[in-house]
Residue, then its C-alpha position, 0 to 999 in steps of 0.5 A: m500500500s502506498a502512502t497518501t498525502s492530502i492536497r488542496i484543489d480548486q472546488t471546480l476541479y474537484d467537481l469535475a473530478k467527481a463527475d468524471a470519477a463516477a463515469e469512469h468508476r474511479t474514486i475522486a482521488g483515483q480520477v485526479e491521479f489518472w489526470a496527473r499521470l496523463g498530464r505527465a505522460a503527455l508532457d513527456n511525449p508531446d508527439l503522441p495524441v493525448s487520447f492515445i496516451a489515455e487509452s494506453l494508461m487505461s489498458m495498462a491498468e486493466p487486470r491481465e485476466h481481462t485482456t485478449p491476447f494479440v493474434p495476428r491475421p494471416r497475410t492475404k495476397 
């Protein structure tokens, strides 16, 4: 278990996080953490679309038993 720290954030940001958290089945803290990871990854990879980074982060968070293995299609000529 990781340590936690309390921070103060703007009420509007909190309300947005609360709404998005409900839609994404996350806690409010989990939503803010996701946004922070997304923002950090976007700054570290400015050449990638934010939507691609977001989808990548979400897929990495999925439990392995819910994933489908990649099976390449046979080549057709």
